[in-house]
N, C-alpha and C positions, 0 to 999 in steps of 0.2 A: 385328418386333425382332430385332436382330441380335447376332452373339456380342459384335460391338464395339461396347462402351459408349459411342465416342463418336460411334456412328451412330444409338445408341438415340433415337428420337421421343418426344418430351414433348407429352402431349394435354393443352391446357390451355384455358378458358375465354377469350374473349378479351372484355377490360372495358375501355375506353377510360373510363369515367367512374370508375373507383376512385381512390380520394384518401388520404394517409397522414393530412386532417385530422381531427383526435378522437381518434387512436390513440397509445399512451404505449407505449415500449419497457420492457417486462420486468424489472425490475431482477435484474442478476447474482446478488444475495447472496440471493436468492428459492428460488435453485440448489444443488446439491451443486457444489462447485467446487475439488474437491483437486486440480487440475491446472491452477490459474490462478493468476497472481502474485500475491501478497497480503505485506503487512506486518504485526506484529504489535507490540502496545504492552502491553507486561504488567511490572508488579514493577521499574519505573524502568529494564527492558531493552526493546531492539526485536531482531526478528529477522525476515529473509526467507525465504520458503518456498524448498523446491526446486524449484516450476517457476521462480523468477526465476533460479534459475542455470543451470538445463536452456537458458533462452532464450539466456541470455548464456555460452556454456560456457568461454571464454576470456577474461572477465574475474575479478578477483582483487580489486581496489580499487573502490570507488564513493565517490562524494560524494554529501549528502545535502541537498536544495534546498529551500525552504520557501516559499510565499506568503502573507503572511499576511491580505491583501486577499482573496485567491479562497479560501483555504482549502484550498489543493494542495500535495502533495509529491511532489519529483520524486527518483529515483534515478539519479545519471549517472555512468555506468563512466567510472574513469581510471585515472591512472597511480598506483604506489605513490609517487611523487616529490613528486606534486603536493600544494600545502597544503590541509591537511583532509580529506584520503584515508583510509580505513580498510579495512581487510580485510572482507570481509562473508562469507567461509565459513571453514571449516576448510582444514587443509591436503590432506586427501583431500576437496575440495571438496561439505563438508554444511553443511546451515544451520547457524547456528551465532547465541546468543543475545549481544547485544552489551551492555554494561551501558554506560549514558549517563545517570543519573542528572538531571543539569543541563538534558540537553535535553528529555529525558522530562517532567520539571516543566514549562518552558516549553511544550511542547505540552499538557500537562494545561491548563495557564492559559489559552491561546491557545483551545483548542476548548471548555473550561469542562466537562472530563470529571472522571469518580471516579477519584483516582489507586490505588482498590484493585480496579478493574475491569479486564478484558483486553479490549482494544478491536483487532479484526482488520479490514483494509482491502482489497478486492479492486484491481487495479491492471490496466492496459493496459502492454505495450511499443510505446513510438511511435519515429519517426522525424524528428527534426527538424533540417532541413538534413544533414550530413553524420554526426549524432550519433543513439544510441539512448537512449532514458530510457524507464525506468518510470514512469507519472503516478500518484498515489493522491489520491481524492477525500476530504479528513479527516472531510468531513459526513456522507459514506455508508459508515457505521461498524457494525460486529455489534459489540455488546455483549453482553459474557459476564460476569453479577454473580458477585462472591464473597459466600460466604456464610459467617458464623462461629456454632458452636453451640458452648457452653460446655461446655469437657473436650474437643472436637475438633478436629482440623486445620482450617485456612480450607479452604473447598471451592468451587471453581468449576463454576455451571450450564454445561452442555455444548447449553443452547438459546439462542441469540442473541436479544438483544432488539433491535429496531429503531428509529431514532428514530420520534418519535410523526408527524411530518409526513408520513410515508408509510403511515400507515394508511387514508386513504381513496383512495390512487391505487395502480396498479400499477408507474409508473415517470415517468419525463420525457416531455413530448411530442414526437415525431418529430424534430422540426426544432431543437429545444432539445438534445436527444442526441445531434443529429450538431457540435454545435459544442464538446461538454463536452471532447475530445483535442484540441480547437486550443491550439497552446501557445507561446509566444515565451519559452526558458527567461532570458533577461536583461531579463525583464520585468517585476519586480516580486517575484524571487526572492533569495531570501538563501542562501547556502553556509553552511550548518553542518559544524564537525567534531563528533566523538562527546562531545570534553569540550570546556566552557565554559573558555575560556581565562581568563576573569577570575576563573573558581572554580577554577584548576587546582591550586592549590598547596594548598588547604584540601582538593580531592577527592584527591588523591596521597595524602594523611594519612589520610583516612577509608577509602578502597578498600584490599580485599584485594589480593594480589599477580595472580591471573587475572583479575582487573578490570581491569589497566592494559593490555591490548592496544590499539595505536592505528596506525595504518599512517603 
C-alpha cells in the first residue's frame, strides 16, 4: 500500500460464477436519508427539501409533472415565464411549504391516500436528454399517521409506516430496480400548475393572502 490512494491495491477473490439473480436492492426508505431529495405532501401543501435545492442551486422555478399510469411524479426546472411554473424556494433559498389544495386533492384521490396523514417520497436527480429532473415514485411512500386525542392538538407520528406489500421483501429485484429511473418525460406525463385553473376563482376566494404565491 502506498501514500497515493490511486495506487492502492484492492485484494479480492475472483468469482466468475457470481450472479445478481435472486438479489433485491434494499429500499433507501429503510435508511436515514436527511441528505436525499424528497417531496412531502401534508395538510394540502407540498414541500421539496433542502437536498433538492442544493442539487440545483441556480434554479428558482419548477414545474410538476405527473404520470397517472405509472404513478410517478417529476419536478422539472424551468424559467419563471413558463406556463404552470412556480417558485419552489424562499428568497433565501430555503425550503418552503406551498399551498395546493386542488393538486393535493387530486394526488390523494389518484393514490387513495388518507388526507389527514403526511406522505414523504424519496427521489433521484436524473438527466434526460439535456434536462435534469427529480423523479419520485408515488407508490414508494413513507406514511406518517396523524392521531387525534380529545382535548389535544393533532399529532403526527415520527415513525413511518410503509406499504403492506413491502413486508416480505427488502426491495426490488436488481433487474427491475435498474429500470426504475428510465423515463421519457413526454410519454404519459401531464404538467400540473400548483393552482387548478378550473377552480381558480373559487380557490382565490377561500385562500389567505399568503397562500396565493404562484410563478
